[in-house]
N, C-alpha and C positions, 0 to 999 in steps of 0.2 A: 117582409123580413122573415116571418115565421115559416112561410112556404119555402123560402130559400134554405133555411136551416134544415127543414124536414127533408128536402130533396138531397141535400148534402149528406145527411145522416143515413138515408136510404142507400145512396151510392157506396158509402163507407161499409155498411152492413153487407151488401152484396159482394163487394170486393174481398172483405175479410173472411166471410164464410166460404167464398169460392177459393181463396188462397189456402185456407185450412184443409179443404177437401182435396185440392190438388197436391198438397204436401203429403196427405195420407195416401193418396193413390200412387204417388212416386215411391214412397217407402214400401207399399205393398207390392209394387211392380219389381222393385229391387229384390224383395224377398222371394216371391213365388211367381213372378210374371203375371199374366192375365188372370190365372186362377187366384192369385193372392188378392188382386183387386176385387174380384167377385166375392171372395170370402170376407174381405174387409167391409164391403158394402152390405152384405147380408148380416154380419154381426152388428154393424152400426145401426142398421134399420131395425133389427130385432131388439136391440137395447133401447132404442128410442120408443118403440111401441110399448115395451115393458115399463119404461119410466113413466109414460103417459097414463098408465093404468093404476099407478100408485095413488091411493087416496091422500089428499092434502092433510086430512085429519091424522092419518097414520104418521106422516112426516112430522107434524107438530107435536105428536106424542113424544118424539125423540127429544124435543126441547122442553118437555114437561109443560107444554102450553095448555091453557084452559080456556074454554070458550067464554066470551063475555056476553052474558045474557042482556037483552035490552033493558031489563030492570036494574042491572048493575051499572051500565054505562049508557043511559038513554041519549046523551048528547052525541057520543061517538057513533052509536048505531044509527042515529038520525042522519048524521053526516054521511055515513056509508050508504044509506038508502038514497039520499039526494045525489051524491056523486055517481052512484051506479046508474041512476036514471039519466043523468046528463051524459054518461059514457055509453048508454044504450046497451049495457051488458044484459045477457039473458037471465042472470040471477045475481042477487046481492051476495058478495063474498062474506063468509063468516069471519067474525072478528075474534081474535085470540089474544090472550094476555100471557106474556112470558116474564116470570119473576127474575129479571136480570137488571142490574144497575146500569149496564151499558145502554146508551141511547141508540136504538135501532128499530127498524121495521122491515119486514120482508113479506113477499107474496109467494104462494105456492098454488098449484092446480091449474085448471083450464077455465075459460070464461064461464062455462056452465056449471062448474063445480070448483070454486076457488076459496082460498082463505088468506087473510092478511093478519100477521102477527105483529103486535107492538109490545115493546118492553116496558117494564115499570119505570126505568130511567127516562124513557122518552115521554111517557104520560106525565111525569112529574117535572120534566124540564122544559116543555113547550106549552104554549097556550093554544086555545082551540083554533084560532086563525092559522097558526103555524101547523097544527096537526091536520087541518083540512088540506093544506098543500102536500104534506107527507102522504096522507091517505090517497089523494088524487094521483100522486106520483106512482104509488104501488098499483092502483087501479089501471093506470095507463100501461104499466108493464103487462098486466093481465090482458087488457084489450088489444094491445099491439102484438101479442104472441111472443113477447120477449123471453118468457120462461122456456118456451119450446126452442127458440133460437139459441139461447144460452145452453140448453140441454144438448142440442146438436153439437155446439162448439166443445162442450165438455167431453162428450163421447168421442168426438174426432180426436181431441187432444190425448185422451187416454189410450185410444187405439194406436195413435202415432207413437206414443211413448212405448207401448207394448211391442210394436213392430221394431223399434230401434233396439230395445233390450234383447229381443229374440235374435235380431240380426247380429248383434255383438256376440251372443252365445254361439251362433252358428259359425261366425268368423273364427272364434277361438278353436272350435272343434275341427274345422276344415282347413285351418291355416297350415298345419304340417303336410296335409295331403297336397295342397296347392304348391307349397314350396318344393316338395319332392317331384311333383309332376311338371314343374316349371311353368305353371300357369301365372298369368299376370295378376297382381293384386288390384282389385277394383278400388283405387284410391278415391275417385269421385263418389262412389257409392258409400264408402266408409265415412267420408266427410259429411255427406248428406245425413246418414244415420246418426252421426254424432251431434249434428246441429239441429235435427228435426224436433226433438222435445222442447228445446229452448225456443225455437221459432214458433212452434205451435202454441206454447204458453203465451208468448208475446202477442200473437194474433188474437188469442182469446181475451187477453186484457184490453187490447185495442177495441175489440168488438163490444166488450162491456162498457167502455167509456162512450162509444157511439150510442148505445142503447140508453145509457143514463141521460145523455143530452136530449134524446127524443122523448123520454118519459118526462123530463122537466118541461119541455115545450107543451106537451099534451096536458100535463097537470095544470099548467097556467091557463090553458084553454078551458079545462073542466071547471076550475074554481072561479075563473074571471078575475083572479087576484094574483098576478105574478109576484107581487111584493110579499105576499104571505109565505110562499115557498122560499123566496130569497131570504127572508128573515129567519126561517127555520134552518136553512143551510148555514147561515152565519152563526146562529146560536149553537148548532151542532159542532161546528168547527171550533168555536171559542170554548165550549164546555168539555168537549171530548177529543177533538182533533182526530188524526189518523191513528186510531188505536192499534190497528193491525200492523202499522209501520213500527210502532214502539215494541210490539211483540217480536217481530222479525228482526228488527235492528235496534235493540235497546240502547238508549243513550244518544240516539241520533235520528234525524228525520231523512227520508229519501228526498233528494233535491228536486225542486220544481223548475220546469216541467220534467216528468219522468215517464218512460214507457213501462215502468214497473207498477204503475197505479191501476187499480181496477175501476176507479172513479175519476172523472176529470177534476181539475183544480177547482176548489170552491169559488175562488175569485172569478174564474171563467164562467162557471155556471150562473153565478149571481149576475154577472155583467150581461149575459144573454137574456136572463129573465127580465132584468130591469129595462132592456131595450124593447120589450114587447108592449103592445097596446092591448088592453083588455078588449075581448071580442064579445063578451056577454055580461049579463048582470052578475056581479060577484056573489058568492055564497055568503049569507049573512050569519056570522057567528060572533059571540061575545069575546072580547079581548081578555080572557082569563083562562086559567087552567081548567081542565075538565074535573067534574066532581067524581071522586073515587069512593068506593065503599070503605067504611071505617075498618073493615077486617082485611083490607089490602095493606099489609105491612111493608114498608119500604125495603127493597132488596139491598142487602149489604154484602152478600157473599159473591165472590167471583164464580164464573162457570167452571164446572168440573167435567172433564172429558172421560167418558166410559165407553166400553165397547158397544153399548146399546144406544149411544147418543150423547148429547150434551145435557147435563143435569145442573139445576140451579138450587 
């Protein structure tokens, strides 16, 4: 069962990344022909190399994250060491604390130099068994190279949108010349440029959903406890729900299923997890919340967006 899920997710990833690249190449070809394709690939490759050199600690400074010393969170750091050993990563990712009441966790960096951030709301809302599943999910993203895959998708999407915008500007400038000279208007090219940003964004969202499924399956394999992560997902859905949907569409929820989701439906993720059989000895953790230092005051303020990042 798990091998079939993993094979399906791999095929989806290859098709989605390939489709995004083909869309970018088509837009670049419409703009400047073969030279445009070369420039698009060079810019994309350079952007990816530059993004890979950014320190994860620099990224987390934008979120006002602070590193959790082992003496402050011995249970969580112990979990990180055990899960990293099970994942066979070259180094234990640093654990960071973000003073946000939102329940969230995310990973940044490369396998040899990575960090995982957890929010105050997550630490106060989940028990250690559930947190083990969430941390394993983020470690799976790091091990599987999902951060690089999503970086590629993001760069391709941005380049595609830039190509479409530039194409429209050139069309506005040269339309009078084309009309005077009697040249045919490239209707197909115009339609492709109009649709390419939307198509690229939808492909990026679909890729994100595929990688989330893969990370769920690998996390269950790392912890040996699919029910722990399933319980965490149910708790997150119950306590917080799709916060970003409420921000984008206040007063209503995006209907399920929807191609506008960056994550699969919680019900589908839980069903897949509960269909798995544990393949190893589960991680042994107490069924209670982690001990927090007394000077960690519960976060009550919503995030504030500044030009230098997100502040809490």
